[in-house]
mmCIF file of the C-alpha atoms, coordinates in Angstrom:
data_MODEL
# 
_entry.id   MODEL 
# 
loop_
_atom_site.group_PDB 
_atom_site.id 
_atom_site.type_symbol 
_atom_site.label_atom_id 
_atom_site.label_alt_id 
_atom_site.label_comp_id 
_atom_site.label_asym_id 
_atom_site.label_entity_id 
_atom_site.label_seq_id 
_atom_site.pdbx_PDB_ins_code 
_atom_site.Cartn_x 
_atom_site.Cartn_y 
_atom_site.Cartn_z 
_atom_site.occupancy 
_atom_site.B_iso_or_equiv 
_atom_site.pdbx_formal_charge 
_atom_site.auth_seq_id 
_atom_site.auth_comp_id 
_atom_site.auth_asym_id 
_atom_site.auth_atom_id 
_atom_site.pdbx_PDB_model_num 
ATOM 1   C CA . MET A 1 1   ? 1.231   27.295 86.229 1.00 0.00 ? 1   MET A CA 1 
ATOM 2   C CA . LEU A 1 2   ? -1.345  28.827 88.532 1.00 0.00 ? 2   LEU A CA 1 
ATOM 3   C CA . GLY A 1 3   ? -4.703  27.185 88.002 1.00 0.00 ? 3   GLY A CA 1 
ATOM 4   C CA . GLY A 1 4   ? -3.241  24.373 85.930 1.00 0.00 ? 4   GLY A CA 1 
ATOM 5   C CA . PRO A 1 5   ? -2.516  20.732 86.753 1.00 0.00 ? 5   PRO A CA 1 
ATOM 6   C CA . GLU A 1 6   ? 0.208   20.100 89.341 1.00 0.00 ? 6   GLU A CA 1 
ATOM 7   C CA . ASP A 1 7   ? 1.589   17.288 87.195 1.00 0.00 ? 7   ASP A CA 1 
ATOM 8   C CA . GLY A 1 8   ? 2.262   18.605 83.697 1.00 0.00 ? 8   GLY A CA 1 
ATOM 9   C CA . THR A 1 9   ? 2.288   15.112 82.203 1.00 0.00 ? 9   THR A CA 1 
ATOM 10  C CA . VAL A 1 10  ? -1.406  14.644 82.990 1.00 0.00 ? 10  VAL A CA 1 
ATOM 11  C CA . ILE A 1 11  ? -2.613  17.353 80.578 1.00 0.00 ? 11  ILE A CA 1 
ATOM 12  C CA . PRO A 1 12  ? 0.438   18.118 78.409 1.00 0.00 ? 12  PRO A CA 1 
ATOM 13  C CA . SER A 1 13  ? -1.399  20.543 76.130 1.00 0.00 ? 13  SER A CA 1 
ATOM 14  C CA . PHE A 1 14  ? -2.495  22.850 78.963 1.00 0.00 ? 14  PHE A CA 1 
ATOM 15  C CA . GLY A 1 15  ? 0.160   25.448 78.185 1.00 0.00 ? 15  GLY A CA 1 
ATOM 16  C CA . GLY A 1 16  ? -1.570  26.287 74.904 1.00 0.00 ? 16  GLY A CA 1 
ATOM 17  C CA . HIS A 1 17  ? -5.085  26.081 76.300 1.00 0.00 ? 17  HIS A CA 1 
ATOM 18  C CA . VAL A 1 18  ? -7.305  29.141 76.550 1.00 0.00 ? 18  VAL A CA 1 
ATOM 19  C CA . ALA A 1 19  ? -7.554  28.480 80.311 1.00 0.00 ? 19  ALA A CA 1 
ATOM 20  C CA . SER A 1 20  ? -3.840  29.160 80.744 1.00 0.00 ? 20  SER A CA 1 
ATOM 21  C CA . TYR A 1 21  ? -4.297  32.319 78.673 1.00 0.00 ? 21  TYR A CA 1 
ATOM 22  C CA . ILE A 1 22  ? -7.042  33.491 81.020 1.00 0.00 ? 22  ILE A CA 1 
ATOM 23  C CA . TRP A 1 23  ? -5.069  32.553 84.129 1.00 0.00 ? 23  TRP A CA 1 
ATOM 24  C CA . GLY A 1 24  ? -2.295  34.760 82.743 1.00 0.00 ? 24  GLY A CA 1 
ATOM 25  C CA . GLY A 1 25  ? -4.594  37.770 82.943 1.00 0.00 ? 25  GLY A CA 1 
ATOM 26  C CA . GLN A 1 26  ? -5.636  37.823 79.277 1.00 0.00 ? 26  GLN A CA 1 
ATOM 27  C CA . GLU A 1 27  ? -9.127  37.796 77.847 1.00 0.00 ? 27  GLU A CA 1 
ATOM 28  C CA . ARG A 1 28  ? -10.562 36.155 74.742 1.00 0.00 ? 28  ARG A CA 1 
ATOM 29  C CA . ASN A 1 29  ? -13.612 37.415 72.921 1.00 0.00 ? 29  ASN A CA 1 
ATOM 30  C CA . VAL A 1 30  ? -16.758 35.324 72.597 1.00 0.00 ? 30  VAL A CA 1 
ATOM 31  C CA . LEU A 1 31  ? -16.266 32.730 69.863 1.00 0.00 ? 31  LEU A CA 1 
ATOM 32  C CA . PRO A 1 32  ? -18.385 33.111 66.719 1.00 0.00 ? 32  PRO A CA 1 
ATOM 33  C CA . CYS A 1 33  ? -20.341 29.869 66.299 1.00 0.00 ? 33  CYS A CA 1 
ATOM 34  C CA . PHE A 1 34  ? -20.975 28.614 62.780 1.00 0.00 ? 34  PHE A CA 1 
ATOM 35  C CA . SER A 1 35  ? -24.412 27.401 61.754 1.00 0.00 ? 35  SER A CA 1 
ATOM 36  C CA . ARG A 1 36  ? -26.290 26.748 58.514 1.00 0.00 ? 36  ARG A CA 1 
ATOM 37  C CA . THR A 1 37  ? -29.849 27.651 59.462 1.00 0.00 ? 37  THR A CA 1 
ATOM 38  C CA . GLN A 1 38  ? -30.751 29.041 56.037 1.00 0.00 ? 38  GLN A CA 1 
ATOM 39  C CA . LEU A 1 39  ? -29.512 25.902 54.317 1.00 0.00 ? 39  LEU A CA 1 
ATOM 40  C CA . CYS A 1 40  ? -31.487 23.720 56.731 1.00 0.00 ? 40  CYS A CA 1 
ATOM 41  C CA . SER A 1 41  ? -34.626 25.791 56.143 1.00 0.00 ? 41  SER A CA 1 
ATOM 42  C CA . GLU A 1 42  ? -34.239 25.328 52.378 1.00 0.00 ? 42  GLU A CA 1 
ATOM 43  C CA . LEU A 1 43  ? -33.876 21.568 52.825 1.00 0.00 ? 43  LEU A CA 1 
ATOM 44  C CA . VAL A 1 44  ? -37.038 21.440 54.954 1.00 0.00 ? 44  VAL A CA 1 
ATOM 45  C CA . ASN A 1 45  ? -38.933 23.384 52.280 1.00 0.00 ? 45  ASN A CA 1 
ATOM 46  C CA . TRP A 1 46  ? -37.577 21.072 49.585 1.00 0.00 ? 46  TRP A CA 1 
ATOM 47  C CA . GLN A 1 47  ? -38.779 18.006 51.472 1.00 0.00 ? 47  GLN A CA 1 
ATOM 48  C CA . GLY A 1 48  ? -42.237 19.524 51.660 1.00 0.00 ? 48  GLY A CA 1 
ATOM 49  C CA . ARG A 1 49  ? -42.444 19.500 47.858 1.00 0.00 ? 49  ARG A CA 1 
ATOM 50  C CA . LEU A 1 50  ? -41.443 15.854 47.393 1.00 0.00 ? 50  LEU A CA 1 
ATOM 51  C CA . ALA A 1 51  ? -43.701 13.173 46.046 1.00 0.00 ? 51  ALA A CA 1 
ATOM 52  C CA . GLN A 1 52  ? -44.599 10.514 48.625 1.00 0.00 ? 52  GLN A CA 1 
ATOM 53  C CA . GLU A 1 53  ? -42.390 7.798  47.090 1.00 0.00 ? 53  GLU A CA 1 
ATOM 54  C CA . HIS A 1 54  ? -39.391 10.131 47.101 1.00 0.00 ? 54  HIS A CA 1 
ATOM 55  C CA . LEU A 1 55  ? -40.090 11.309 50.639 1.00 0.00 ? 55  LEU A CA 1 
ATOM 56  C CA . GLU A 1 56  ? -40.085 7.679  51.769 1.00 0.00 ? 56  GLU A CA 1 
ATOM 57  C CA . LEU A 1 57  ? -36.593 7.200  50.313 1.00 0.00 ? 57  LEU A CA 1 
ATOM 58  C CA . ILE A 1 58  ? -35.343 10.218 52.252 1.00 0.00 ? 58  ILE A CA 1 
ATOM 59  C CA . ASP A 1 59  ? -37.044 8.948  55.419 1.00 0.00 ? 59  ASP A CA 1 
ATOM 60  C CA . ASP A 1 60  ? -35.408 5.541  55.019 1.00 0.00 ? 60  ASP A CA 1 
ATOM 61  C CA . SER A 1 61  ? -31.984 7.173  55.360 1.00 0.00 ? 61  SER A CA 1 
ATOM 62  C CA . GLY A 1 62  ? -32.705 7.938  59.014 1.00 0.00 ? 62  GLY A CA 1 
ATOM 63  C CA . LEU A 1 63  ? -31.485 11.508 58.439 1.00 0.00 ? 63  LEU A CA 1 
ATOM 64  C CA . SER A 1 64  ? -34.585 13.231 57.051 1.00 0.00 ? 64  SER A CA 1 
ATOM 65  C CA . HIS A 1 65  ? -35.360 14.945 60.365 1.00 0.00 ? 65  HIS A CA 1 
ATOM 66  C CA . LEU A 1 66  ? -31.968 16.641 60.755 1.00 0.00 ? 66  LEU A CA 1 
ATOM 67  C CA . PRO A 1 67  ? -32.622 19.972 58.977 1.00 0.00 ? 67  PRO A CA 1 
ATOM 68  C CA . GLY A 1 68  ? -35.844 20.428 60.950 1.00 0.00 ? 68  GLY A CA 1 
ATOM 69  C CA . ILE A 1 69  ? -34.267 20.132 64.408 1.00 0.00 ? 69  ILE A CA 1 
ATOM 70  C CA . MET A 1 70  ? -31.567 22.767 63.999 1.00 0.00 ? 70  MET A CA 1 
ATOM 71  C CA . PHE A 1 71  ? -31.915 25.687 66.434 1.00 0.00 ? 71  PHE A CA 1 
ATOM 72  C CA . LYS A 1 72  ? -32.342 29.067 64.790 1.00 0.00 ? 72  LYS A CA 1 
ATOM 73  C CA . ARG A 1 73  ? -30.253 30.788 67.462 1.00 0.00 ? 73  ARG A CA 1 
ATOM 74  C CA . LEU A 1 74  ? -26.872 29.856 68.882 1.00 0.00 ? 74  LEU A CA 1 
ATOM 75  C CA . ASP A 1 75  ? -25.900 31.063 72.356 1.00 0.00 ? 75  ASP A CA 1 
ATOM 76  C CA . TRP A 1 76  ? -22.341 32.182 71.597 1.00 0.00 ? 76  TRP A CA 1 
ATOM 77  C CA . PRO A 1 77  ? -21.407 33.247 75.174 1.00 0.00 ? 77  PRO A CA 1 
ATOM 78  C CA . LEU A 1 78  ? -22.713 29.984 76.629 1.00 0.00 ? 78  LEU A CA 1 
ATOM 79  C CA . ILE A 1 79  ? -20.864 27.807 74.121 1.00 0.00 ? 79  ILE A CA 1 
ATOM 80  C CA . SER A 1 80  ? -17.685 29.888 74.543 1.00 0.00 ? 80  SER A CA 1 
ATOM 81  C CA . ALA A 1 81  ? -17.818 29.392 78.314 1.00 0.00 ? 81  ALA A CA 1 
ATOM 82  C CA . PHE A 1 82  ? -17.983 25.615 77.878 1.00 0.00 ? 82  PHE A CA 1 
ATOM 83  C CA . VAL A 1 83  ? -15.173 25.642 75.310 1.00 0.00 ? 83  VAL A CA 1 
ATOM 84  C CA . GLU A 1 84  ? -12.945 27.240 77.935 1.00 0.00 ? 84  GLU A CA 1 
ATOM 85  C CA . ARG A 1 85  ? -13.540 24.182 80.122 1.00 0.00 ? 85  ARG A CA 1 
ATOM 86  C CA . TRP A 1 86  ? -12.945 21.575 77.402 1.00 0.00 ? 86  TRP A CA 1 
ATOM 87  C CA . GLN A 1 87  ? -9.733  19.553 77.639 1.00 0.00 ? 87  GLN A CA 1 
ATOM 88  C CA . PRO A 1 88  ? -8.780  17.760 74.405 1.00 0.00 ? 88  PRO A CA 1 
ATOM 89  C CA . ASP A 1 89  ? -6.401  15.426 76.260 1.00 0.00 ? 89  ASP A CA 1 
ATOM 90  C CA . THR A 1 90  ? -9.322  13.887 78.135 1.00 0.00 ? 90  THR A CA 1 
ATOM 91  C CA . ASN A 1 91  ? -12.230 14.849 75.835 1.00 0.00 ? 91  ASN A CA 1 
ATOM 92  C CA . THR A 1 92  ? -14.123 16.135 78.856 1.00 0.00 ? 92  THR A CA 1 
ATOM 93  C CA . PHE A 1 93  ? -15.364 19.408 80.287 1.00 0.00 ? 93  PHE A CA 1 
ATOM 94  C CA . HIS A 1 94  ? -13.459 20.181 83.509 1.00 0.00 ? 94  HIS A CA 1 
ATOM 95  C CA . MET A 1 95  ? -16.045 21.577 85.884 1.00 0.00 ? 95  MET A CA 1 
ATOM 96  C CA . PRO A 1 96  ? -15.812 22.619 89.574 1.00 0.00 ? 96  PRO A CA 1 
ATOM 97  C CA . PHE A 1 97  ? -17.571 19.376 90.555 1.00 0.00 ? 97  PHE A CA 1 
ATOM 98  C CA . GLY A 1 98  ? -15.439 17.126 88.306 1.00 0.00 ? 98  GLY A CA 1 
ATOM 99  C CA . GLU A 1 99  ? -15.356 16.008 84.681 1.00 0.00 ? 99  GLU A CA 1 
ATOM 100 C CA . ILE A 1 100 ? -18.327 15.526 82.358 1.00 0.00 ? 100 ILE A CA 1 
ATOM 101 C CA . THR A 1 101 ? -18.664 14.937 78.641 1.00 0.00 ? 101 THR A CA 1 
ATOM 102 C CA . ILE A 1 102 ? -21.145 14.287 75.840 1.00 0.00 ? 102 ILE A CA 1 
ATOM 103 C CA . MET A 1 103 ? -21.712 10.554 75.432 1.00 0.00 ? 103 MET A CA 1 
ATOM 104 C CA . LEU A 1 104 ? -23.096 8.454  72.607 1.00 0.00 ? 104 LEU A CA 1 
ATOM 105 C CA . HIS A 1 105 ? -26.374 7.955  74.457 1.00 0.00 ? 105 HIS A CA 1 
ATOM 106 C CA . ASP A 1 106 ? -26.714 11.769 74.529 1.00 0.00 ? 106 ASP A CA 1 
ATOM 107 C CA . VAL A 1 107 ? -26.268 11.848 70.752 1.00 0.00 ? 107 VAL A CA 1 
ATOM 108 C CA . TYR A 1 108 ? -28.904 9.140  70.370 1.00 0.00 ? 108 TYR A CA 1 
ATOM 109 C CA . HIS A 1 109 ? -31.492 10.901 72.522 1.00 0.00 ? 109 HIS A CA 1 
ATOM 110 C CA . ILE A 1 110 ? -30.836 14.436 71.226 1.00 0.00 ? 110 ILE A CA 1 
ATOM 111 C CA . LEU A 1 111 ? -30.335 13.797 67.517 1.00 0.00 ? 111 LEU A CA 1 
ATOM 112 C CA . GLY A 1 112 ? -32.489 10.709 67.196 1.00 0.00 ? 112 GLY A CA 1 
ATOM 113 C CA . PHE A 1 113 ? -30.391 8.437  65.009 1.00 0.00 ? 113 PHE A CA 1 
ATOM 114 C CA . ARG A 1 114 ? -28.258 5.350  65.439 1.00 0.00 ? 114 ARG A CA 1 
ATOM 115 C CA . VAL A 1 115 ? -24.887 5.400  67.170 1.00 0.00 ? 115 VAL A CA 1 
ATOM 116 C CA . ASP A 1 116 ? -23.854 1.893  66.151 1.00 0.00 ? 116 ASP A CA 1 
ATOM 117 C CA . GLY A 1 117 ? -23.124 0.454  62.734 1.00 0.00 ? 117 GLY A CA 1 
ATOM 118 C CA . SER A 1 118 ? -20.406 0.843  60.114 1.00 0.00 ? 118 SER A CA 1 
ATOM 119 C CA . MET A 1 119 ? -17.933 3.688  60.327 1.00 0.00 ? 119 MET A CA 1 
ATOM 120 C CA . GLY A 1 120 ? -18.132 5.980  57.475 1.00 0.00 ? 120 GLY A CA 1 
ATOM 121 C CA . SER A 1 121 ? -14.172 12.432 55.299 1.00 0.00 ? 121 SER A CA 1 
ATOM 122 C CA . GLY A 1 122 ? -15.214 19.081 51.225 1.00 0.00 ? 122 GLY A CA 1 
ATOM 123 C CA . VAL A 1 123 ? -17.817 19.746 48.608 1.00 0.00 ? 123 VAL A CA 1 
ATOM 124 C CA . LEU A 1 124 ? -19.051 23.245 47.882 1.00 0.00 ? 124 LEU A CA 1 
ATOM 125 C CA . THR A 1 125 ? -22.650 23.794 48.944 1.00 0.00 ? 125 THR A CA 1 
ATOM 126 C CA . GLU A 1 126 ? -23.299 26.357 46.223 1.00 0.00 ? 126 GLU A CA 1 
ATOM 127 C CA . ARG A 1 127 ? -22.001 23.948 43.606 1.00 0.00 ? 127 ARG A CA 1 
ATOM 128 C CA . ILE A 1 128 ? -24.363 21.240 44.823 1.00 0.00 ? 128 ILE A CA 1 
ATOM 129 C CA . PHE A 1 129 ? -27.322 23.612 44.766 1.00 0.00 ? 129 PHE A CA 1 
ATOM 130 C CA . GLY A 1 130 ? -26.258 25.129 41.471 1.00 0.00 ? 130 GLY A CA 1 
ATOM 131 C CA . THR A 1 131 ? -25.264 22.092 39.431 1.00 0.00 ? 131 THR A CA 1 
ATOM 132 C CA . THR A 1 132 ? -26.723 19.030 41.130 1.00 0.00 ? 132 THR A CA 1 
ATOM 133 C CA . THR A 1 133 ? -29.460 21.435 42.110 1.00 0.00 ? 133 THR A CA 1 
ATOM 134 C CA . LEU A 1 134 ? -32.422 20.262 44.038 1.00 0.00 ? 134 LEU A CA 1 
ATOM 135 C CA . GLU A 1 135 ? -34.691 22.270 41.763 1.00 0.00 ? 135 GLU A CA 1 
ATOM 136 C CA . ALA A 1 136 ? -33.470 20.996 38.383 1.00 0.00 ? 136 ALA A CA 1 
ATOM 137 C CA . GLN A 1 137 ? -35.269 18.368 36.320 1.00 0.00 ? 137 GLN A CA 1 
ATOM 138 C CA . ARG A 1 138 ? -32.887 15.537 37.107 1.00 0.00 ? 138 ARG A CA 1 
ATOM 139 C CA . PRO A 1 139 ? -33.344 11.918 38.234 1.00 0.00 ? 139 PRO A CA 1 
ATOM 140 C CA . PHE A 1 140 ? -34.284 11.726 41.889 1.00 0.00 ? 140 PHE A CA 1 
ATOM 141 C CA . SER A 1 141 ? -31.160 9.648  42.582 1.00 0.00 ? 141 SER A CA 1 
ATOM 142 C CA . VAL A 1 142 ? -29.131 12.796 41.867 1.00 0.00 ? 142 VAL A CA 1 
ATOM 143 C CA . HIS A 1 143 ? -31.330 14.831 44.223 1.00 0.00 ? 143 HIS A CA 1 
ATOM 144 C CA . TYR A 1 144 ? -30.994 12.111 46.854 1.00 0.00 ? 144 TYR A CA 1 
ATOM 145 C CA . ILE A 1 145 ? -27.194 12.326 46.810 1.00 0.00 ? 145 ILE A CA 1 
ATOM 146 C CA . ALA A 1 146 ? -27.360 16.124 46.967 1.00 0.00 ? 146 ALA A CA 1 
ATOM 147 C CA . TYR A 1 147 ? -29.777 16.046 49.892 1.00 0.00 ? 147 TYR A CA 1 
ATOM 148 C CA . MET A 1 148 ? -27.559 13.673 51.885 1.00 0.00 ? 148 MET A CA 1 
ATOM 149 C CA . TRP A 1 149 ? -24.506 15.824 51.261 1.00 0.00 ? 149 TRP A CA 1 
ATOM 150 C CA . LEU A 1 150 ? -26.274 18.969 52.345 1.00 0.00 ? 150 LEU A CA 1 
ATOM 151 C CA . ALA A 1 151 ? -28.086 17.465 55.333 1.00 0.00 ? 151 ALA A CA 1 
ATOM 152 C CA . LEU A 1 152 ? -24.880 15.999 56.753 1.00 0.00 ? 152 LEU A CA 1 
ATOM 153 C CA . GLY A 1 153 ? -22.751 19.036 55.973 1.00 0.00 ? 153 GLY A CA 1 
ATOM 154 C CA . GLY A 1 154 ? -25.337 21.562 57.124 1.00 0.00 ? 154 GLY A CA 1 
ATOM 155 C CA . SER A 1 155 ? -26.327 19.766 60.318 1.00 0.00 ? 155 SER A CA 1 
ATOM 156 C CA . LEU A 1 156 ? -23.604 17.459 61.625 1.00 0.00 ? 156 LEU A CA 1 
ATOM 157 C CA . PHE A 1 157 ? -20.234 18.184 60.025 1.00 0.00 ? 157 PHE A CA 1 
ATOM 158 C CA . LEU A 1 158 ? -20.122 21.962 59.752 1.00 0.00 ? 158 LEU A CA 1 
ATOM 159 C CA . ASP A 1 159 ? -16.712 23.468 59.078 1.00 0.00 ? 159 ASP A CA 1 
ATOM 160 C CA . LYS A 1 160 ? -15.547 27.084 59.158 1.00 0.00 ? 160 LYS A CA 1 
ATOM 161 C CA . SER A 1 161 ? -15.545 27.721 55.420 1.00 0.00 ? 161 SER A CA 1 
ATOM 162 C CA . GLY A 1 162 ? -19.224 28.640 55.472 1.00 0.00 ? 162 GLY A CA 1 
ATOM 163 C CA . ASN A 1 163 ? -19.901 26.996 52.107 1.00 0.00 ? 163 ASN A CA 1 
ATOM 164 C CA . ARG A 1 164 ? -18.539 23.462 52.305 1.00 0.00 ? 164 ARG A CA 1 
ATOM 165 C CA . THR A 1 165 ? -20.222 20.216 53.234 1.00 0.00 ? 165 THR A CA 1 
ATOM 166 C CA . TYR A 1 166 ? -18.876 16.942 54.525 1.00 0.00 ? 166 TYR A CA 1 
ATOM 167 C CA . PRO A 1 167 ? -18.313 14.092 53.973 1.00 0.00 ? 167 PRO A CA 1 
ATOM 168 C CA . SER A 1 168 ? -17.077 13.898 50.393 1.00 0.00 ? 168 SER A CA 1 
ATOM 169 C CA . PHE A 1 169 ? -17.088 10.095 50.538 1.00 0.00 ? 169 PHE A CA 1 
ATOM 170 C CA . LEU A 1 170 ? -20.897 10.106 50.538 1.00 0.00 ? 170 LEU A CA 1 
ATOM 171 C CA . HIS A 1 171 ? -21.042 9.998  46.743 1.00 0.00 ? 171 HIS A CA 1 
ATOM 172 C CA . LYS A 1 172 ? -19.198 6.670  46.777 1.00 0.00 ? 172 LYS A CA 1 
ATOM 173 C CA . LEU A 1 173 ? -21.524 5.288  49.430 1.00 0.00 ? 173 LEU A CA 1 
ATOM 174 C CA . VAL A 1 174 ? -24.670 6.237  47.528 1.00 0.00 ? 174 VAL A CA 1 
ATOM 175 C CA . VAL A 1 175 ? -23.430 5.304  44.062 1.00 0.00 ? 175 VAL A CA 1 
ATOM 176 C CA . GLU A 1 176 ? -22.359 1.853  45.246 1.00 0.00 ? 176 GLU A CA 1 
ATOM 177 C CA . GLY A 1 177 ? -25.772 1.359  46.806 1.00 0.00 ? 177 GLY A CA 1 
ATOM 178 C CA . LEU A 1 178 ? -24.538 1.086  50.378 1.00 0.00 ? 178 LEU A CA 1 
ATOM 179 C CA . PRO A 1 179 ? -27.365 1.718  52.888 1.00 0.00 ? 179 PRO A CA 1 
ATOM 180 C CA . ILE A 1 180 ? -26.897 5.149  54.438 1.00 0.00 ? 180 ILE A CA 1 
ATOM 181 C CA . ASN A 1 181 ? -28.959 4.166  57.472 1.00 0.00 ? 181 ASN A CA 1 
ATOM 182 C CA . GLU A 1 182 ? -26.473 1.399  58.331 1.00 0.00 ? 182 GLU A CA 1 
ATOM 183 C CA . TYR A 1 183 ? -23.721 3.869  59.202 1.00 0.00 ? 183 TYR A CA 1 
ATOM 184 C CA . SER A 1 184 ? -22.976 5.134  62.688 1.00 0.00 ? 184 SER A CA 1 
ATOM 185 C CA . TRP A 1 185 ? -23.525 8.818  62.012 1.00 0.00 ? 185 TRP A CA 1 
ATOM 186 C CA . GLY A 1 186 ? -23.889 9.383  65.759 1.00 0.00 ? 186 GLY A CA 1 
ATOM 187 C CA . SER A 1 187 ? -20.350 8.285  66.599 1.00 0.00 ? 187 SER A CA 1 
ATOM 188 C CA . ALA A 1 188 ? -18.952 10.202 63.627 1.00 0.00 ? 188 ALA A CA 1 
ATOM 189 C CA . THR A 1 189 ? -20.811 13.352 64.710 1.00 0.00 ? 189 THR A CA 1 
ATOM 190 C CA . LEU A 1 190 ? -19.535 13.062 68.278 1.00 0.00 ? 190 LEU A CA 1 
ATOM 191 C CA . ALA A 1 191 ? -15.936 12.452 67.193 1.00 0.00 ? 191 ALA A CA 1 
ATOM 192 C CA . TYR A 1 192 ? -16.090 15.471 64.873 1.00 0.00 ? 192 TYR A CA 1 
ATOM 193 C CA . LEU A 1 193 ? -17.521 17.653 67.651 1.00 0.00 ? 193 LEU A CA 1 
ATOM 194 C CA . TYR A 1 194 ? -14.748 16.516 70.023 1.00 0.00 ? 194 TYR A CA 1 
ATOM 195 C CA . GLN A 1 195 ? -12.216 17.558 67.385 1.00 0.00 ? 195 GLN A CA 1 
ATOM 196 C CA . GLN A 1 196 ? -13.823 20.966 66.907 1.00 0.00 ? 196 GLN A CA 1 
ATOM 197 C CA . LEU A 1 197 ? -13.993 21.581 70.662 1.00 0.00 ? 197 LEU A CA 1 
ATOM 198 C CA . GLY A 1 198 ? -10.316 20.703 70.962 1.00 0.00 ? 198 GLY A CA 1 
ATOM 199 C CA . THR A 1 199 ? -9.360  23.126 68.215 1.00 0.00 ? 199 THR A CA 1 
ATOM 200 C CA . ALA A 1 200 ? -11.510 25.901 69.703 1.00 0.00 ? 200 ALA A CA 1 
ATOM 201 C CA . SER A 1 201 ? -9.951  25.388 73.145 1.00 0.00 ? 201 SER A CA 1 
ATOM 202 C CA . ARG A 1 202 ? -6.577  26.610 71.875 1.00 0.00 ? 202 ARG A CA 1 
ATOM 203 C CA . LYS A 1 203 ? -5.846  30.155 73.035 1.00 0.00 ? 203 LYS A CA 1 
ATOM 204 C CA . ASP A 1 204 ? -5.410  31.471 69.465 1.00 0.00 ? 204 ASP A CA 1 
ATOM 205 C CA . ALA A 1 205 ? -8.733  30.040 68.184 1.00 0.00 ? 205 ALA A CA 1 
ATOM 206 C CA . ASP A 1 206 ? -11.234 32.611 66.922 1.00 0.00 ? 206 ASP A CA 1 
ATOM 207 C CA . SER A 1 207 ? -14.357 30.518 66.140 1.00 0.00 ? 207 SER A CA 1 
ATOM 208 C CA . ILE A 1 208 ? -15.934 27.086 66.467 1.00 0.00 ? 208 ILE A CA 1 
ATOM 209 C CA . ALA A 1 209 ? -17.819 24.761 64.108 1.00 0.00 ? 209 ALA A CA 1 
ATOM 210 C CA . GLY A 1 210 ? -19.275 21.264 64.388 1.00 0.00 ? 210 GLY A CA 1 
ATOM 211 C CA . CYS A 1 211 ? -22.730 20.133 65.475 1.00 0.00 ? 211 CYS A CA 1 
ATOM 212 C CA . LEU A 1 212 ? -23.310 23.023 67.859 1.00 0.00 ? 212 LEU A CA 1 
ATOM 213 C CA . THR A 1 213 ? -27.035 23.022 67.382 1.00 0.00 ? 213 THR A CA 1 
ATOM 214 C CA . PRO A 1 214 ? -28.783 21.035 68.486 1.00 0.00 ? 214 PRO A CA 1 
ATOM 215 C CA . LEU A 1 215 ? -26.207 18.626 69.926 1.00 0.00 ? 215 LEU A CA 1 
ATOM 216 C CA . LEU A 1 216 ? -23.836 20.763 72.022 1.00 0.00 ? 216 LEU A CA 1 
ATOM 217 C CA . GLN A 1 217 ? -26.266 23.533 72.916 1.00 0.00 ? 217 GLN A CA 1 
ATOM 218 C CA . ALA A 1 218 ? -29.123 21.130 73.661 1.00 0.00 ? 218 ALA A CA 1 
ATOM 219 C CA . TRP A 1 219 ? -26.825 18.993 75.821 1.00 0.00 ? 219 TRP A CA 1 
ATOM 220 C CA . ILE A 1 220 ? -25.810 22.070 77.830 1.00 0.00 ? 220 ILE A CA 1 
ATOM 221 C CA . TYR A 1 221 ? -29.444 23.101 78.258 1.00 0.00 ? 221 TYR A CA 1 
ATOM 222 C CA . GLU A 1 222 ? -30.487 19.637 79.398 1.00 0.00 ? 222 GLU A CA 1 
ATOM 223 C CA . ASN A 1 223 ? -27.683 19.224 81.920 1.00 0.00 ? 223 ASN A CA 1 
ATOM 224 C CA . PHE A 1 224 ? -27.073 22.720 83.279 1.00 0.00 ? 224 PHE A CA 1 
ATOM 225 C CA . LEU A 1 225 ? -30.052 25.015 82.668 1.00 0.00 ? 225 LEU A CA 1 
# 
């Protein structure tokens, strides 16, 4: 195929890649990029109303800063252009100068949390806000679980439903008293983003989710702009 690898066994999925679609004279629209900026803003406002002892518990998770570092604007054309160069067989962007990818040290420096530790899989956001609800008069342990669900689902593990949060196993982690800050959320975030990039690189994909802001977009800005 013109523009594709000479050896088809090197990148076996290339036939279904958006690049082959473009080489065939077709065009694909800019991909809508999912974000949860309103949710993140609400979480930041909620933190601002916490008592000091409760705020310290949130800070100890190592994830309290996530809602506050989400970009308010996603550059859809820029992200779409990089998706067209992503190869899921190699988990790299194929550029004119060679291959490049997002590494764990990028996750550490951009997102600011650990990339080593234990490996830690949807829950409706509206249900969490409405029944767990961060505003209700409930024990703070309930609010803590809700916050972790929403912070992870609204910042790191976004899906395309628009109202679901991941991971659902978080309840088990918190209830059993396992330390949230001991988990390698950085490696999980990167693996999930790789998966989302791979899905979006298919020629029939119509959108992309994952940690687009700030991880993917910030990484592009730092390395190319």
